[in-house]
C-alpha positions in Angstrom: 164.9 46.0 121.0 167.4 48.5 119.7 166.7 52.1 120.9 166.3 53.2 117.2 163.8 50.5 116.6 162.0 51.3 119.8 161.7 54.9 118.8 160.4 54.0 115.4 157.9 51.6 116.9 156.6 54.4 119.2 156.5 56.7 116.2 154.3 54.4 114.1 150.9 54.0 115.6 148.7 51.2 114.2 145.0 51.7 113.5 142.7 49.3 111.6 139.2 49.4 110.1 138.1 45.8 109.8 135.4 44.8 107.3 133.1 44.5 110.3 133.9 47.9 111.7 136.0 49.2 114.6 135.9 47.5 118.0 136.6 48.8 121.4 140.1 48.0 122.8 138.6 47.7 126.3 135.4 46.2 127.7 132.9 48.9 128.5 130.1 48.6 131.0 126.6 48.7 129.6 125.9 52.2 130.9 129.3 53.5 129.6 128.8 56.5 127.2 131.5 57.3 124.7 132.6 61.0 125.0 131.4 63.5 122.5 134.1 65.3 120.6 134.3 68.8 119.1 137.3 69.9 117.0 136.9 73.6 116.8 139.2 74.6 113.9 139.8 78.3 112.9 141.0 79.2 109.4 144.3 81.3 109.4 144.2 81.9 113.2 147.7 82.3 114.5 149.3 82.0 117.9 148.8 85.7 118.7 145.3 86.3 117.3 143.7 86.0 120.8 143.7 87.6 124.2 145.0 84.3 125.6 148.8 84.5 126.0 150.4 81.4 124.5 154.0 82.6 124.9 155.7 82.1 128.3 158.5 83.8 130.2 161.7 82.2 131.5 159.8 80.9 134.5 157.1 79.2 132.4 154.4 81.7 133.2 152.1 83.1 130.5 153.4 86.4 129.1 151.1 88.9 127.3 152.2 90.9 124.3 150.6 93.9 122.5 148.6 91.7 120.2 147.0 89.9 123.1 145.7 93.2 124.4 144.2 94.1 121.0 142.0 91.1 120.6 138.8 90.4 122.7 138.3 86.7 123.2 136.8 86.1 126.7 135.5 82.6 125.8 138.9 81.5 124.7 140.2 82.8 128.0 137.5 80.8 129.8 138.4 77.7 127.9 142.1 78.1 128.7 141.4 78.5 132.4 139.4 75.3 132.6 141.7 73.4 130.4 145.3 73.2 129.1 146.9 75.3 126.4 150.0 74.2 124.4 152.7 76.8 123.8 154.5 74.8 121.1 151.7 73.3 118.9 152.5 72.9 115.2 150.5 72.8 112.0 151.5 73.0 108.4 152.1 76.5 107.1 149.0 76.5 104.7 145.5 75.1 105.1 144.8 72.1 102.9 147.9 70.1 104.2 146.8 70.7 107.8 143.2 69.8 107.1 144.2 66.5 105.4 146.7 65.8 108.2 144.0 66.2 110.9 141.8 63.8 109.2 144.5 61.2 108.3 147.0 61.6 111.2 149.8 61.8 108.7 152.4 64.4 107.7 151.7 66.1 104.4 155.1 64.7 103.2 153.4 61.3 103.5 149.9 61.9 102.2 151.4 64.4 99.6 148.8 67.2 99.9 151.7 69.6 100.3 150.1 72.8 99.0 146.7 74.5 99.4 144.2 73.0 96.9 143.0 75.2 94.1 139.5 74.2 93.2 139.8 74.6 89.5 143.2 73.3 88.6 146.6 71.8 89.8 148.3 74.3 92.1 151.7 72.7 91.7 153.5 76.0 91.0 156.5 76.3 88.7 158.9 73.9 90.3 156.6 71.8 92.4 156.6 68.0 92.2 154.4 66.8 89.4 153.0 63.9 91.4 151.9 65.9 94.5 148.4 65.0 95.6 146.4 67.9 94.3 143.3 65.8 94.1 143.3 65.5 97.9 141.5 62.9 100.0 139.3 60.1 98.5 136.7 57.6 99.4 139.4 55.1 100.2 141.3 57.4 102.6 141.3 56.2 106.1 140.1 59.2 108.1 139.3 60.0 111.7 135.6 60.6 111.0 135.4 57.2 109.2 137.0 55.5 112.1 134.6 57.2 114.6 131.6 56.6 112.3 132.4 52.9 112.3 132.6 53.1 116.1 129.0 54.4 116.4 129.6 58.1 116.3 127.4 60.6 114.5 130.1 62.4 112.4 129.3 66.0 111.5 131.2 68.5 109.4 130.3 72.1 109.4 132.1 74.9 107.6 135.2 74.9 105.5 136.3 71.5 104.1 138.9 72.2 101.3 139.8 68.5 101.1 139.8 68.2 97.3 139.2 70.2 94.1 136.0 70.5 92.1 134.6 67.2 90.8 136.8 65.2 93.1 135.8 62.6 95.7 137.3 64.8 98.4 135.1 67.8 97.4 132.2 66.2 99.5 133.0 65.5 103.1 130.3 62.8 103.0 132.8 60.7 101.0 135.3 61.0 103.8 133.4 59.5 106.7 131.0 62.3 107.7 127.3 61.5 108.2 126.4 65.2 107.9 128.0 68.0 105.8 126.8 71.6 106.1 128.6 74.2 104.0 131.7 72.1 103.3 132.9 71.9 99.7 136.1 72.4 97.6 136.3 76.1 98.3 138.9 77.5 100.7 137.3 80.9 101.3 133.7 82.3 101.3 132.4 84.4 98.5 130.9 86.6 101.2 130.4 86.6 104.9 127.0 88.2 104.6 123.7 86.4 104.5 122.3 89.4 102.6 124.7 88.4 99.8 123.7 84.8 100.1 127.3 84.2 101.2 128.3 84.8 97.6 125.3 83.4 95.8 123.4 86.7 95.4 126.4 89.0 95.1 130.1 88.7 95.9 132.5 86.1 94.6 130.0 83.5 93.2 132.8 81.0 92.3 133.4 80.8 96.1 129.8 81.0 97.3 129.2 78.9 100.4 126.6 76.1 99.8 124.0 74.5 102.1 122.9 77.6 103.9 120.1 78.7 101.6 117.6 79.3 104.4 119.8 82.3 105.5 120.0 83.9 102.0 118.9 87.5 102.0 118.9 87.7 105.8 120.9 90.0 108.0 123.2 87.3 109.4 126.9 86.8 109.4 128.4 83.5 108.2 130.0 82.7 111.5 126.7 83.0 113.2 124.8 80.9 110.6 127.4 78.1 111.0 127.1 78.2 114.7 123.3 77.9 114.6 123.7 74.9 112.3 126.2 73.3 114.7 123.8 73.7 117.7 121.0 72.1 115.7 123.2 69.1 114.7 124.3 68.6 118.3 120.7 68.6 119.5 119.7 66.1 116.8 122.5 63.8 117.8 121.4 63.9 121.4 117.7 63.2 120.4 118.9 60.2 118.5 121.0 58.9 121.4 124.2 59.1 119.4 127.6 60.2 120.6 128.9 62.9 118.2 132.1 64.0 116.5 131.8 67.6 115.3 134.4 69.0 113.0 133.5 72.7 113.5 135.6 74.3 110.8 134.9 78.0 110.5 135.6 79.9 107.3 136.7 82.9 109.4 139.2 84.4 109.7 140.2 83.8 106.1 139.9 86.5 103.5 137.8 88.3 102.3 138.2 90.5 105.3 134.7 91.7 105.9 133.8 93.3 109.2 131.4 91.5 111.5 129.1 94.5 112.4 128.3 93.0 115.8 131.8 93.9 117.1 133.1 96.7 115.0 132.6 99.3 117.7 135.1 97.5 119.9 138.0 98.4 117.7 137.2 101.9 116.2 139.5 103.6 118.7 142.3 101.0 118.7 144.7 103.0 116.5 144.9 100.0 114.1 144.2 100.2 110.4 140.7 99.5 109.2 141.7 96.1 107.8 143.2 95.1 111.1 140.0 96.2 112.9 138.0 94.2 110.5 140.2 91.1 111.2 139.7 91.6 114.9 135.9 91.5 114.4 136.2 88.2 112.7 138.3 86.9 115.6 135.7 88.1 118.1 132.9 86.5 116.1 134.7 83.2 116.4 135.0 83.7 120.1 131.2 84.2 120.4 130.7 81.0 118.3 132.9 79.1 120.7 131.0 80.4 123.8 127.6 79.8 122.2 128.4 76.2 121.3 129.8 75.5 124.8 126.7 77.0 126.4 124.4 74.9 124.2 126.2 71.7 125.1 125.9 72.6 128.8 122.2 73.3 128.4 121.7 69.9 126.8 123.4 68.3 129.8 126.3 67.0 127.7 129.1 69.2 129.1 130.7 66.6 131.4 130.9 64.1 128.6 132.1 66.4 125.8 135.7 67.1 124.9 136.7 70.2 123.0 139.9 70.8 121.1 140.4 74.4 119.9 143.1 75.2 117.3 144.1 77.1 114.2 145.1 75.5 110.9 148.3 77.6 110.1 149.9 80.8 111.1 148.1 84.1 111.2 147.2 86.1 108.1 146.2 89.2 110.0 146.7 92.3 107.8 149.4 94.0 109.8 152.6 95.6 108.7 155.6 93.4 108.0 159.1 94.4 109.2 162.1 92.0 108.8 159.6 89.1 108.7 157.8 90.1 112.0 154.1 90.9 111.6 150.9 89.3 112.8 152.6 86.7 115.0 155.0 89.2 116.6 157.2 88.7 118.6 157.2 85.3 116.8 158.7 85.7 113.3 156.7 85.1 110.2 153.0 84.5 109.3 150.9 82.2 107.2 153.0 80.6 104.4 156.3 81.4 106.0 159.1 79.0 107.0 159.5 80.7 110.3 157.6 79.8 113.5 154.9 82.3 112.9 153.8 80.3 109.8 153.3 77.0 111.7 152.8 77.6 115.5 149.1 77.8 116.2 146.9 78.1 119.3 145.8 74.8 120.8 143.5 74.4 123.9 142.0 71.2 125.2 139.2 71.1 127.8 136.2 69.2 128.9 133.3 71.5 128.4 132.2 71.0 132.0 135.2 69.8 134.1 134.3 67.2 136.7 137.0 64.9 137.9 134.5 62.3 139.2 133.0 61.6 135.8 134.3 58.3 134.3 135.4 59.7 131.0 137.3 62.5 132.7 139.0 60.0 135.0 140.2 58.2 131.9 141.4 61.3 130.2 142.5 63.9 132.8 142.9 67.4 131.5 144.8 69.7 133.9 143.0 73.0 134.5 144.5 76.4 133.9 147.7 74.7 132.8 150.4 75.3 130.1 152.0 72.4 128.3 155.5 73.3 127.0 156.2 69.9 125.3 155.7 69.9 121.5 152.4 68.8 120.1 151.2 68.6 116.5 148.2 68.3 114.3 149.2 64.6 113.6 148.5 63.9 117.3 144.7 64.6 117.0 143.9 61.3 115.2 145.6 59.0 117.7 144.5 61.0 120.7 140.8 60.9 119.8 141.0 57.3 118.8 142.5 56.5 122.2 139.8 58.5 124.0 137.1 56.8 122.0 138.6 53.4 122.7 139.3 52.5 119.1 141.3 49.3 118.8 144.9 49.5 117.5 145.9 46.3 115.8 146.7 46.5 112.1 149.2 48.5 110.0 148.1 52.0 109.2 150.9 54.4 109.7 150.3 57.5 111.8 152.8 60.3 112.3 151.5 61.4 115.7 151.2 60.4 119.3 148.4 60.3 121.8 148.4 63.5 123.8 146.7 62.0 126.8 149.8 62.2 129.1 150.4 65.8 128.0 146.8 66.8 128.5 147.2 65.8 132.2 150.1 68.2 132.5 152.8 65.5 132.3 155.4 64.9 129.6 155.1 62.1 127.1 158.5 60.4 127.3 157.7 58.0 124.4 157.1 60.7 121.7 159.8 62.1 119.6 160.3 65.9 119.6 160.0 66.3 115.8 157.9 68.4 113.5 158.5 68.3 109.7 156.9 71.0 107.5 157.6 70.1 103.8 156.6 72.8 101.3 157.9 72.0 97.8 155.9 74.8 96.2 155.9 78.6 95.8 154.2 80.9 98.3 155.3 83.6 100.8 158.3 81.3 101.5 159.0 79.0 98.6 160.5 75.6 98.0 161.6 74.8 101.5 161.5 72.1 104.2 161.8 72.8 107.9 162.3 70.5 110.8 162.0 71.2 114.5 163.8 68.7 116.8 163.6 69.6 120.5 165.3 72.9 120.9 166.7 73.1 117.4 165.2 74.0 114.0 166.6 73.8 110.5 165.2 75.3 107.3 166.4 74.0 104.0 165.9 76.1 100.9 166.1 74.1 97.7 168.5 75.2 95.0 166.0 76.7 92.5 168.3 79.4 91.3 171.6 78.6 92.9 173.1 76.5 95.7 170.8 75.6 98.6 170.7 77.7 101.6 170.3 76.8 105.3 168.9 78.4 108.4 169.6 77.0 111.8 168.1 78.3 115.0 168.3 77.3 118.7 164.6 77.9 119.6 165.3 77.7 123.3 167.8 80.5 123.3 166.4 82.3 120.3 162.7 81.7 120.1 162.1 84.6 117.7 164.6 83.3 115.1 166.8 86.3 114.9 170.2 84.6 114.9 170.9 82.1 112.0 173.6 79.7 113.3 174.1 77.7 110.1 177.6 79.2 109.5 178.6 79.3 113.2 177.6 75.7 114.2 178.5 73.4 111.3 178.4 70.3 113.5 174.8 70.9 114.6 173.8 71.9 111.0 175.2 68.5 109.7 173.3 66.6 112.4 170.0 68.4 111.7 170.4 67.7 108.0 170.9 64.0 108.7 167.7 63.9 110.8 165.9 65.9 108.1 167.1 63.5 105.4 165.9 60.5 107.4 162.5 62.0 108.0 162.1 62.7 104.3 163.1 59.2 103.3 160.8 57.5 105.9 157.8 59.4 104.5 158.9 59.0 100.8 158.6 62.7 100.3 158.5 64.3 96.9 161.0 67.1 96.1 160.8 70.2 93.9 161.7 69.5 90.3 163.7 71.6 87.8 164.2 70.7 84.1 162.8 67.2 84.8 165.2 66.6 87.7 164.3 66.1 91.4 166.0 68.7 93.6 166.9 66.4 96.5 168.6 67.4 99.6 172.2 68.5 99.4 174.1 68.2 102.7 176.4 71.1 103.7 
């Protein structure tokens, strides 16, 4: 096989749902128990919104920065110590594309949910592609929860969904393979974080009121806590019913509106930060408490040794901090949510067994190195094939995935079969507008479409310039040309849609 074909074969992972359901790829003993899975997803949490240092020094050791000292996240620290954190883990730069990619295992350029979904109407923006997938996921979408559901899992969604607009199939997670949906709908942010406001139903933004939590209305409870209580209840019920569970724990925090979680406000009053920044920090600490509470609950149920937890954010940070030359809430990384720089798409990612025990069968099959840092690139597209592999889902028919199993990387090793690519395609208007970026190993290119004039290029060597301060597009034309060729091939392979102006598609123009 030619090397190019071999790489393409490795890049395309094949998953099938037969009419009779999904079968195991290996014979399991009668007493074998499939591992429980928790994907703990935080809205708008960036790489630096935690006391856990995800950046490393020249020797590969974790390096703390000022923002790490501002946030209080002891449970994230605990999880990182007993598991492995990725320093180069990528998500799309806004939320709906990432959420659709986690469920489908595909790049947004392929599934075409390339912008955040506005519940009421098409969020194409002025020059966006008219055929972008603003309706989101559907009943026919092959999704991770649907695969696991067919494999015998109790599939649970709790919190923010944002998979489709109002009156669409994707509006309801039950249409996408989840057995249980609590508080998930079309909305991308809560009408209020306060139970006393009915989370928007009583007062606040009623068009974004969180549903399914009526029993907490009028009570002195924060949204993050209410969702955590519901998650614990759903986990307990799965155990009582003898079902392995997949929990998509998708918090609304730390998205706007920035409303202070009163349980933690006293921790930041002397920080010297603005009131908005302090409020944001309370939302982060509330998430950390939720993480610790769910971990403790799983342990108390005796499920810790057989439960895998993946912790991550859905795009770069949106913390309300000052911006100077593009550096802000992800500093020293450049950019934030919606930007084309690394701060818009590098997110925290930690994987750990809730109770590590190397003698447990499932942990022998999926080794997670403890207190470890993985420098090799990982992406949101990897979650689907990783969890299918861990759950022993058979791979034997053509469904195209854009990711790779992370199992080698979770053990602290390098996956020599994966590519080192991450494509972030954003043919819409936002903080950074009408761009496509591509990371390939140590290099990154950003292509800005010719909306008003000729296209512009940014080229960075991330190994030598991780904070994207030195644009090499004029100084290294050979590397620029090579990266544009790789970018063009990736766009073609995914049949990506381009921005449009005056009825014409603004396709790539090579330098």
